[in-house]
mmCIF file as gemmi writes it, N, C-alpha and C atoms, coordinates in Angstrom:
data_model
loop_
_atom_site.group_PDB
_atom_site.id
_atom_site.type_symbol
_atom_site.label_atom_id
_atom_site.label_alt_id
_atom_site.label_comp_id
_atom_site.label_asym_id
_atom_site.label_entity_id
_atom_site.label_seq_id
_atom_site.pdbx_PDB_ins_code
_atom_site.Cartn_x
_atom_site.Cartn_y
_atom_site.Cartn_z
_atom_site.occupancy
_atom_site.B_iso_or_equiv
_atom_site.pdbx_formal_charge
_atom_site.auth_seq_id
_atom_site.auth_asym_id
_atom_site.pdbx_PDB_model_num
ATOM 1 N N . MET Axp A 1 ? 0.839 -1.175 0 1 0 ? 1 A 1
ATOM 2 C CA . MET Axp A 1 ? 0 0 0 1 0 ? 1 A 1
ATOM 3 C C . MET Axp A 1 ? 0.888 1.244 0 1 0 ? 1 A 1
ATOM 4 N N . LYS Axp A 2 ? 0.508 2.27 -0.763 1 0 ? 2 A 1
ATOM 5 C CA . LYS Axp A 2 ? 1.28 3.496 -0.852 1 0 ? 2 A 1
ATOM 6 C C . LYS Axp A 2 ? 1.079 4.358 0.385 1 0 ? 2 A 1
ATOM 7 N N . GLU Axp A 3 ? 2.142 5.09 0.757 1 0 ? 3 A 1
ATOM 8 C CA . GLU Axp A 3 ? 2.024 6.033 1.861 1 0 ? 3 A 1
ATOM 9 C C . GLU Axp A 3 ? 1.325 7.295 1.366 1 0 ? 3 A 1
ATOM 10 N N . ASP Axp A 4 ? 0.513 7.903 2.208 1 0 ? 4 A 1
ATOM 11 C CA . ASP Axp A 4 ? -0.184 9.138 1.839 1 0 ? 4 A 1
ATOM 12 C C . ASP Axp A 4 ? 0.756 10.314 2.077 1 0 ? 4 A 1
ATOM 13 N N . ASN Axp A 5 ? 1.312 10.864 1.012 1 0 ? 5 A 1
ATOM 14 C CA . ASN Axp A 5 ? 2.253 11.981 1.12 1 0 ? 5 A 1
ATOM 15 C C . ASN Axp A 5 ? 1.552 13.329 1.226 1 0 ? 5 A 1
ATOM 16 N N . THR Axp A 6 ? 0.224 13.354 1.199 1 0 ? 6 A 1
ATOM 17 C CA . THR Axp A 6 ? -0.5 14.622 1.282 1 0 ? 6 A 1
ATOM 18 C C . THR Axp A 6 ? -0.637 15.116 2.721 1 0 ? 6 A 1
ATOM 19 N N . LYS Axp A 7 ? -0.345 14.267 3.684 1 0 ? 7 A 1
ATOM 20 C CA . LYS Axp A 7 ? -0.416 14.68 5.082 1 0 ? 7 A 1
ATOM 21 C C . LYS Axp A 7 ? 0.707 15.662 5.388 1 0 ? 7 A 1
ATOM 22 N N . VAL Axp A 8 ? 0.397 16.696 6.111 1 0 ? 8 A 1
ATOM 23 C CA . VAL Axp A 8 ? 1.378 17.716 6.448 1 0 ? 8 A 1
ATOM 24 C C . VAL Axp A 8 ? 1.754 17.537 7.907 1 0 ? 8 A 1
ATOM 25 N N . MET Axp A 9 ? 3.026 17.695 8.174 1 0 ? 9 A 1
ATOM 26 C CA . MET Axp A 9 ? 3.498 17.575 9.553 1 0 ? 9 A 1
ATOM 27 C C . MET Axp A 9 ? 2.9 18.707 10.384 1 0 ? 9 A 1
ATOM 28 N N . SER Axp A 10 ? 2.462 18.399 11.568 1 0 ? 10 A 1
ATOM 29 C CA . SER Axp A 10 ? 1.847 19.413 12.418 1 0 ? 10 A 1
ATOM 30 C C . SER Axp A 10 ? 2.867 20.45 12.873 1 0 ? 10 A 1
ATOM 31 N N . ASP Axp A 11 ? 4.161 20.14 12.808 1 0 ? 11 A 1
ATOM 32 C CA . ASP Axp A 11 ? 5.185 21.093 13.204 1 0 ? 11 A 1
ATOM 33 C C . ASP Axp A 11 ? 5.166 22.337 12.32 1 0 ? 11 A 1
ATOM 34 N N . GLU Axp A 12 ? 4.706 22.224 11.09 1 0 ? 12 A 1
ATOM 35 C CA . GLU Axp A 12 ? 4.694 23.36 10.184 1 0 ? 12 A 1
ATOM 36 C C . GLU Axp A 12 ? 3.663 24.406 10.59 1 0 ? 12 A 1
ATOM 37 N N . TYR Axp A 13 ? 2.739 24.078 11.461 1 0 ? 13 A 1
ATOM 38 C CA . TYR Axp A 13 ? 1.668 24.983 11.838 1 0 ? 13 A 1
ATOM 39 C C . TYR Axp A 13 ? 1.782 25.478 13.277 1 0 ? 13 A 1
ATOM 40 N N . GLU Axp A 14 ? 2.918 25.266 13.888 1 0 ? 14 A 1
ATOM 41 C CA . GLU Axp A 14 ? 3.073 25.712 15.271 1 0 ? 14 A 1
ATOM 42 C C . GLU Axp A 14 ? 3.278 27.217 15.323 1 0 ? 14 A 1
ATOM 43 N N . MET Axp A 15 ? 2.846 27.815 16.422 1 0 ? 15 A 1
ATOM 44 C CA . MET Axp A 15 ? 2.985 29.252 16.607 1 0 ? 15 A 1
ATOM 45 C C . MET Axp A 15 ? 4.45 29.627 16.825 1 0 ? 15 A 1
ATOM 46 N N . LYS Axp A 16 ? 4.83 30.769 16.295 1 0 ? 16 A 1
ATOM 47 C CA . LYS Axp A 16 ? 6.163 31.296 16.547 1 0 ? 16 A 1
ATOM 48 C C . LYS Axp A 16 ? 6.175 31.91 17.938 1 0 ? 16 A 1
ATOM 49 N N . ASP Axp A 17 ? 7.375 32.087 18.491 1 0 ? 17 A 1
ATOM 50 C CA . ASP Axp A 17 ? 7.472 32.718 19.806 1 0 ? 17 A 1
ATOM 51 C C . ASP Axp A 17 ? 7.1 34.194 19.741 1 0 ? 17 A 1
ATOM 52 N N . GLU Axp A 18 ? 7.434 34.869 18.641 1 0 ? 18 A 1
ATOM 53 C CA . GLU Axp A 18 ? 7.136 36.287 18.489 1 0 ? 18 A 1
ATOM 54 C C . GLU Axp A 18 ? 6.727 36.585 17.056 1 0 ? 18 A 1
ATOM 55 N N . TYR Axp A 19 ? 5.897 37.599 16.895 1 0 ? 19 A 1
ATOM 56 C CA . TYR Axp A 19 ? 5.483 38.085 15.58 1 0 ? 19 A 1
ATOM 57 C C . TYR Axp A 19 ? 5.726 39.592 15.542 1 0 ? 19 A 1
ATOM 58 N N . ASP Axp A 20 ? 6.053 40.124 14.374 1 0 ? 20 A 1
ATOM 59 C CA . ASP Axp A 20 ? 6.307 41.545 14.22 1 0 ? 20 A 1
ATOM 60 C C . ASP Axp A 20 ? 5.071 42.218 13.62 1 0 ? 20 A 1
ATOM 61 N N . PHE Axp A 21 ? 4.37 42.984 14.438 1 0 ? 21 A 1
ATOM 62 C CA . PHE Axp A 21 ? 3.186 43.699 13.981 1 0 ? 21 A 1
ATOM 63 C C . PHE Axp A 21 ? 3.456 45.201 13.865 1 0 ? 21 A 1
ATOM 64 N N . SER Axp A 22 ? 4.724 45.594 13.796 1 0 ? 22 A 1
ATOM 65 C CA . SER Axp A 22 ? 5.063 47.013 13.781 1 0 ? 22 A 1
ATOM 66 C C . SER Axp A 22 ? 4.521 47.728 12.556 1 0 ? 22 A 1
ATOM 67 N N . SER Axp A 23 ? 4.32 47.028 11.453 1 0 ? 23 A 1
ATOM 68 C CA . SER Axp A 23 ? 3.785 47.687 10.255 1 0 ? 23 A 1
ATOM 69 C C . SER Axp A 23 ? 2.294 47.377 10.065 1 0 ? 23 A 1
ATOM 70 N N . GLY Axp A 24 ? 1.682 46.777 11.059 1 0 ? 24 A 1
ATOM 71 C CA . GLY Axp A 24 ? 0.261 46.434 10.984 1 0 ? 24 A 1
ATOM 72 C C . GLY Axp A 24 ? -0.624 47.66 11.139 1 0 ? 24 A 1
ATOM 73 N N . VAL Axp A 25 ? -1.844 47.561 10.648 1 0 ? 25 A 1
ATOM 74 C CA . VAL Axp A 25 ? -2.815 48.643 10.749 1 0 ? 25 A 1
ATOM 75 C C . VAL Axp A 25 ? -3.968 48.159 11.617 1 0 ? 25 A 1
ATOM 76 N N . ARG Axp A 26 ? -4.185 48.852 12.732 1 0 ? 26 A 1
ATOM 77 C CA . ARG Axp A 26 ? -5.245 48.459 13.664 1 0 ? 26 A 1
ATOM 78 C C . ARG Axp A 26 ? -6.616 48.662 13.029 1 0 ? 26 A 1
ATOM 79 N N . GLY Axp A 27 ? -7.448 47.626 13.097 1 0 ? 27 A 1
ATOM 80 C CA . GLY Axp A 27 ? -8.825 47.712 12.625 1 0 ? 27 A 1
ATOM 81 C C . GLY Axp A 27 ? -8.975 47.711 11.117 1 0 ? 27 A 1
ATOM 82 N N . ARG Axp A 28 ? -7.967 47.316 10.393 1 0 ? 28 A 1
ATOM 83 C CA . ARG Axp A 28 ? -8.006 47.375 8.935 1 0 ? 28 A 1
ATOM 84 C C . ARG Axp A 28 ? -9.156 46.574 8.337 1 0 ? 28 A 1
ATOM 85 N N . PHE Axp A 29 ? -9.444 45.414 8.885 1 0 ? 29 A 1
ATOM 86 C CA . PHE Axp A 29 ? -10.484 44.548 8.339 1 0 ? 29 A 1
ATOM 87 C C . PHE Axp A 29 ? -11.725 44.485 9.223 1 0 ? 29 A 1
ATOM 88 N N . HIS Axp A 30 ? -11.794 45.329 10.235 1 0 ? 30 A 1
ATOM 89 C CA . HIS Axp A 30 ? -12.913 45.308 11.174 1 0 ? 30 A 1
ATOM 90 C C . HIS Axp A 30 ? -14.032 46.205 10.665 1 0 ? 30 A 1
ATOM 91 N N . ASN Axp A 31 ? -15.173 45.616 10.401 1 0 ? 31 A 1
ATOM 92 C CA . ASN Axp A 31 ? -16.366 46.359 9.995 1 0 ? 31 A 1
ATOM 93 C C . ASN Axp A 31 ? -17.516 45.972 10.917 1 0 ? 31 A 1
ATOM 94 N N . PRO Axp A 32 ? -17.726 46.735 11.988 1 0 ? 32 A 1
ATOM 95 C CA . PRO Axp A 32 ? -18.812 46.367 12.896 1 0 ? 32 A 1
ATOM 96 C C . PRO Axp A 32 ? -20.167 46.471 12.207 1 0 ? 32 A 1
ATOM 97 N N . LYS Axp A 33 ? -21.024 45.514 12.506 1 0 ? 33 A 1
ATOM 98 C CA . LYS Axp A 33 ? -22.354 45.51 11.916 1 0 ? 33 A 1
ATOM 99 C C . LYS Axp A 33 ? -23.343 46.28 12.775 1 0 ? 33 A 1
ATOM 100 N N . LYS Axp A 34 ? -22.935 46.585 13.981 1 0 ? 34 A 1
ATOM 101 C CA . LYS Axp A 34 ? -23.82 47.298 14.886 1 0 ? 34 A 1
ATOM 102 C C . LYS Axp A 34 ? -23.192 48.638 15.244 1 0 ? 34 A 1
ATOM 103 N N . LYS Axp A 35 ? -24.034 49.601 15.495 1 0 ? 35 A 1
ATOM 104 C CA . LYS Axp A 35 ? -23.578 50.924 15.905 1 0 ? 35 A 1
ATOM 105 C C . LYS Axp A 35 ? -24.04 51.164 17.33 1 0 ? 35 A 1
ATOM 106 N N . SER Axp A 36 ? -23.181 51.745 18.098 1 0 ? 36 A 1
ATOM 107 C CA . SER Axp A 36 ? -23.52 52.079 19.469 1 0 ? 36 A 1
ATOM 108 C C . SER Axp A 36 ? -24.288 53.392 19.497 1 0 ? 36 A 1
ATOM 109 N N . THR Axp A 37 ? -25.381 53.401 20.24 1 0 ? 37 A 1
ATOM 110 C CA . THR Axp A 37 ? -26.188 54.611 20.369 1 0 ? 37 A 1
ATOM 111 C C . THR Axp A 37 ? -26.853 54.616 21.74 1 0 ? 37 A 1
ATOM 112 N N . THR Axp A 38 ? -27.336 55.747 22.117 1 0 ? 38 A 1
ATOM 113 C CA . THR Axp A 38 ? -28.061 55.864 23.383 1 0 ? 38 A 1
ATOM 114 C C . THR Axp A 38 ? -29.526 56.119 23.066 1 0 ? 38 A 1
ATOM 115 N N . ILE Axp A 39 ? -30.376 55.355 23.72 1 0 ? 39 A 1
ATOM 116 C CA . ILE Axp A 39 ? -31.818 55.522 23.534 1 0 ? 39 A 1
ATOM 117 C C . ILE Axp A 39 ? -32.481 55.414 24.908 1 0 ? 39 A 1
ATOM 118 N N . ARG Axp A 40 ? -33.439 56.243 25.154 1 0 ? 40 A 1
ATOM 119 C CA . ARG Axp A 40 ? -34.133 56.222 26.441 1 0 ? 40 A 1
ATOM 120 C C . ARG Axp A 40 ? -35.467 55.501 26.272 1 0 ? 40 A 1
ATOM 121 N N . LEU Axp A 41 ? -35.637 54.44 27.037 1 0 ? 41 A 1
ATOM 122 C CA . LEU Axp A 41 ? -36.867 53.65 26.986 1 0 ? 41 A 1
ATOM 123 C C . LEU Axp A 41 ? -37.58 53.743 28.326 1 0 ? 41 A 1
ATOM 124 N N . ASP Axp A 42 ? -38.885 53.612 28.287 1 0 ? 42 A 1
ATOM 125 C CA . ASP Axp A 42 ? -39.663 53.599 29.525 1 0 ? 42 A 1
ATOM 126 C C . ASP Axp A 42 ? -39.347 52.331 30.318 1 0 ? 42 A 1
ATOM 127 N N . ASP Axp A 43 ? -39.467 52.448 31.642 1 0 ? 43 A 1
ATOM 128 C CA . ASP Axp A 43 ? -39.155 51.335 32.534 1 0 ? 43 A 1
ATOM 129 C C . ASP Axp A 43 ? -39.944 50.07 32.201 1 0 ? 43 A 1
ATOM 130 N N . ASP Axp A 44 ? -41.229 50.24 31.899 1 0 ? 44 A 1
ATOM 131 C CA . ASP Axp A 44 ? -42.053 49.064 31.636 1 0 ? 44 A 1
ATOM 132 C C . ASP Axp A 44 ? -41.587 48.315 30.378 1 0 ? 44 A 1
ATOM 133 N N . LEU Axp A 45 ? -41.102 49.036 29.378 1 0 ? 45 A 1
ATOM 134 C CA . LEU Axp A 45 ? -40.592 48.375 28.174 1 0 ? 45 A 1
ATOM 135 C C . LEU Axp A 45 ? -39.307 47.607 28.461 1 0 ? 45 A 1
ATOM 136 N N . ILE Axp A 46 ? -38.421 48.211 29.226 1 0 ? 46 A 1
ATOM 137 C CA . ILE Axp A 46 ? -37.168 47.535 29.576 1 0 ? 46 A 1
ATOM 138 C C . ILE Axp A 46 ? -37.459 46.272 30.373 1 0 ? 46 A 1
ATOM 139 N N . LEU Axp A 47 ? -38.363 46.376 31.349 1 0 ? 47 A 1
ATOM 140 C CA . LEU Axp A 47 ? -38.71 45.199 32.153 1 0 ? 47 A 1
ATOM 141 C C . LEU Axp A 47 ? -39.329 44.102 31.292 1 0 ? 47 A 1
ATOM 142 N N . PHE Axp A 48 ? -40.2 44.492 30.359 1 0 ? 48 A 1
ATOM 143 C CA . PHE Axp A 48 ? -40.819 43.519 29.47 1 0 ? 48 A 1
ATOM 144 C C . PHE Axp A 48 ? -39.77 42.76 28.671 1 0 ? 48 A 1
ATOM 145 N N . PHE Axp A 49 ? -38.879 43.502 28.01 1 0 ? 49 A 1
ATOM 146 C CA . PHE Axp A 49 ? -37.877 42.856 27.159 1 0 ? 49 A 1
ATOM 147 C C . PHE Axp A 49 ? -36.868 42.049 27.974 1 0 ? 49 A 1
ATOM 148 N N . LYS Axp A 50 ? -36.491 42.531 29.149 1 0 ? 50 A 1
ATOM 149 C CA . LYS Axp A 50 ? -35.553 41.778 29.984 1 0 ? 50 A 1
ATOM 150 C C . LYS Axp A 50 ? -36.189 40.484 30.494 1 0 ? 50 A 1
ATOM 151 N N . LYS Axp A 51 ? -37.469 40.555 30.879 1 0 ? 51 A 1
ATOM 152 C CA . LYS Axp A 51 ? -38.157 39.356 31.352 1 0 ? 51 A 1
ATOM 153 C C . LYS Axp A 51 ? -38.28 38.34 30.225 1 0 ? 51 A 1
ATOM 154 N N . ARG Axp A 52 ? -38.718 38.775 29.06 1 0 ? 52 A 1
ATOM 155 C CA . ARG Axp A 52 ? -38.876 37.895 27.908 1 0 ? 52 A 1
ATOM 156 C C . ARG Axp A 52 ? -37.512 37.317 27.487 1 0 ? 52 A 1
ATOM 157 N N . ALA Axp A 53 ? -36.476 38.141 27.536 1 0 ? 53 A 1
ATOM 158 C CA . ALA Axp A 53 ? -35.132 37.69 27.156 1 0 ? 53 A 1
ATOM 159 C C . ALA Axp A 53 ? -34.627 36.621 28.126 1 0 ? 53 A 1
ATOM 160 N N . GLY Axp A 54 ? -34.918 36.809 29.411 1 0 ? 54 A 1
ATOM 161 C CA . GLY Axp A 54 ? -34.525 35.811 30.4 1 0 ? 54 A 1
ATOM 162 C C . GLY Axp A 54 ? -35.217 34.479 30.17 1 0 ? 54 A 1
ATOM 163 N N . GLU Axp A 55 ? -36.48 34.523 29.795 1 0 ? 55 A 1
ATOM 164 C CA . GLU Axp A 55 ? -37.232 33.292 29.506 1 0 ? 55 A 1
ATOM 165 C C . GLU Axp A 55 ? -36.678 32.576 28.278 1 0 ? 55 A 1
ATOM 166 N N . GLN Axp A 56 ? -36.268 33.352 27.272 1 0 ? 56 A 1
ATOM 167 C CA . GLN Axp A 56 ? -35.773 32.77 26.027 1 0 ? 56 A 1
ATOM 168 C C . GLN Axp A 56 ? -34.257 32.561 26.034 1 0 ? 56 A 1
ATOM 169 N N . LYS Axp A 57 ? -33.616 33.01 27.127 1 0 ? 57 A 1
ATOM 170 C CA . LYS Axp A 57 ? -32.167 32.884 27.282 1 0 ? 57 A 1
ATOM 171 C C . LYS Axp A 57 ? -31.395 33.551 26.145 1 0 ? 57 A 1
ATOM 172 N N . ILE Axp A 58 ? -31.799 34.782 25.827 1 0 ? 58 A 1
ATOM 173 C CA . ILE Axp A 58 ? -31.089 35.611 24.855 1 0 ? 58 A 1
ATOM 174 C C . ILE Axp A 58 ? -30.993 37.02 25.418 1 0 ? 58 A 1
ATOM 175 N N . GLY Axp A 59 ? -30.212 37.864 24.792 1 0 ? 59 A 1
ATOM 176 C CA . GLY Axp A 59 ? -30.056 39.229 25.26 1 0 ? 59 A 1
ATOM 177 C C . GLY Axp A 59 ? -31.289 40.073 24.998 1 0 ? 59 A 1
ATOM 178 N N . TYR Axp A 60 ? -31.594 40.971 25.919 1 0 ? 60 A 1
ATOM 179 C CA . TYR Axp A 60 ? -32.796 41.785 25.739 1 0 ? 60 A 1
ATOM 180 C C . TYR Axp A 60 ? -32.64 42.748 24.568 1 0 ? 60 A 1
ATOM 181 N N . GLN Axp A 61 ? -31.416 43.185 24.274 1 0 ? 61 A 1
ATOM 182 C CA . GLN Axp A 61 ? -31.213 44.076 23.136 1 0 ? 61 A 1
ATOM 183 C C . GLN Axp A 61 ? -31.503 43.354 21.825 1 0 ? 61 A 1
ATOM 184 N N . THR Axp A 62 ? -31.257 42.057 21.804 1 0 ? 62 A 1
ATOM 185 C CA . THR Axp A 62 ? -31.592 41.252 20.632 1 0 ? 62 A 1
ATOM 186 C C . THR Axp A 62 ? -33.097 41.272 20.401 1 0 ? 62 A 1
ATOM 187 N N . LEU Axp A 63 ? -33.858 41.167 21.48 1 0 ? 63 A 1
ATOM 188 C CA . LEU Axp A 63 ? -35.322 41.223 21.362 1 0 ? 63 A 1
ATOM 189 C C . LEU Axp A 63 ? -35.804 42.601 20.937 1 0 ? 63 A 1
ATOM 190 N N . VAL Axp A 64 ? -35.181 43.648 21.459 1 0 ? 64 A 1
ATOM 191 C CA . VAL Axp A 64 ? -35.56 45 21.061 1 0 ? 64 A 1
ATOM 192 C C . VAL Axp A 64 ? -35.295 45.174 19.573 1 0 ? 64 A 1
ATOM 193 N N . ASN Axp A 65 ? -34.137 44.715 19.097 1 0 ? 65 A 1
ATOM 194 C CA . ASN Axp A 65 ? -33.823 44.801 17.668 1 0 ? 65 A 1
ATOM 195 C C . ASN Axp A 65 ? -34.84 44.033 16.831 1 0 ? 65 A 1
ATOM 196 N N . ALA Axp A 66 ? -35.214 42.845 17.28 1 0 ? 66 A 1
ATOM 197 C CA . ALA Axp A 66 ? -36.188 42.036 16.542 1 0 ? 66 A 1
ATOM 198 C C . ALA Axp A 66 ? -37.546 42.734 16.488 1 0 ? 66 A 1
ATOM 199 N N . ALA Axp A 67 ? -37.959 43.335 17.601 1 0 ? 67 A 1
ATOM 200 C CA . ALA Axp A 67 ? -39.242 44.043 17.634 1 0 ? 67 A 1
ATOM 201 C C . ALA Axp A 67 ? -39.218 45.259 16.706 1 0 ? 67 A 1
ATOM 202 N N . LEU Axp A 68 ? -38.111 45.974 16.7 1 0 ? 68 A 1
ATOM 203 C CA . LEU Axp A 68 ? -38.003 47.136 15.816 1 0 ? 68 A 1
ATOM 204 C C . LEU Axp A 68 ? -37.967 46.711 14.346 1 0 ? 68 A 1
ATOM 205 N N . ARG Axp A 69 ? -37.282 45.604 14.049 1 0 ? 69 A 1
ATOM 206 C CA . ARG Axp A 69 ? -37.249 45.102 12.672 1 0 ? 69 A 1
ATOM 207 C C . ARG Axp A 69 ? -38.65 44.697 12.204 1 0 ? 69 A 1
ATOM 208 N N . GLU Axp A 70 ? -39.404 44.056 13.088 1 0 ? 70 A 1
ATOM 209 C CA . GLU Axp A 70 ? -40.767 43.647 12.746 1 0 ? 70 A 1
ATOM 210 C C . GLU Axp A 70 ? -41.636 44.874 12.486 1 0 ? 70 A 1
ATOM 211 N N . PHE Axp A 71 ? -41.487 45.887 13.302 1 0 ? 71 A 1
ATOM 212 C CA . PHE Axp A 71 ? -42.236 47.136 13.12 1 0 ? 71 A 1
ATOM 213 C C . PHE Axp A 71 ? -41.898 47.763 11.762 1 0 ? 71 A 1
ATOM 214 N N . VAL Axp A 72 ? -40.602 47.849 11.455 1 0 ? 72 A 1
ATOM 215 C CA . VAL Axp A 72 ? -40.172 48.435 10.185 1 0 ? 72 A 1
ATOM 216 C C . VAL Axp A 72 ? -40.69 47.62 9.009 1 0 ? 72 A 1
ATOM 217 N N . LYS Axp A 73 ? -40.636 46.305 9.144 1 0 ? 73 A 1
ATOM 218 C CA . LYS Axp A 73 ? -41.116 45.413 8.077 1 0 ? 73 A 1
ATOM 219 C C . LYS Axp A 73 ? -42.603 45.635 7.807 1 0 ? 73 A 1
ATOM 220 N N . GLN Axp A 74 ? -43.391 45.796 8.864 1 0 ? 74 A 1
ATOM 221 C CA . GLN Axp A 74 ? -44.828 45.993 8.715 1 0 ? 74 A 1
ATOM 222 C C . GLN Axp A 74 ? -45.183 47.38 8.19 1 0 ? 74 A 1
ATOM 223 N N . HIS Axp A 75 ? -44.296 48.355 8.425 1 0 ? 75 A 1
ATOM 224 C CA . HIS Axp A 75 ? -44.61 49.729 8.04 1 0 ? 75 A 1
ATOM 225 C C . HIS Axp A 75 ? -43.757 50.236 6.887 1 0 ? 75 A 1
ATOM 226 N N . ALA Axp A 76 ? -42.989 49.352 6.277 1 0 ? 76 A 1
ATOM 227 C CA . ALA Axp A 76 ? -42.138 49.763 5.155 1 0 ? 76 A 1
ATOM 228 C C . ALA Axp A 76 ? -42.98 50.11 3.941 1 0 ? 76 A 1
ATOM 229 N N . VAL Axp A 77 ? -42.577 51.146 3.261 1 0 ? 77 A 1
ATOM 230 C CA . VAL Axp A 77 ? -43.262 51.559 2.045 1 0 ? 77 A 1
ATOM 231 C C . VAL Axp A 77 ? -42.499 50.968 0.872 1 0 ? 77 A 1
ATOM 232 N N . ASP Axp A 78 ? -43.2 50.204 0.055 1 0 ? 78 A 1
ATOM 233 C CA . ASP Axp A 78 ? -42.529 49.556 -1.085 1 0 ? 78 A 1
ATOM 234 C C . ASP Axp A 78 ? -42.345 50.491 -2.231 1 0 ? 78 A 1
């Protein structure tokens, strides 16, 4: 039986002790999909979304985003 020569030695993929990032550009490929903003919500709305988020085990901001997306979808003008 022939030996499989396509296997690569794992030594070729080991981390170096040091890397030179002196010519690197911070954030060059970073494109955040979310924007940070401040919004004031009534207490009852925050409690509603936090309670629902706790039941569904997801973040309450995720639920707020979903509710706003649904609102926009229903009220979008084609």
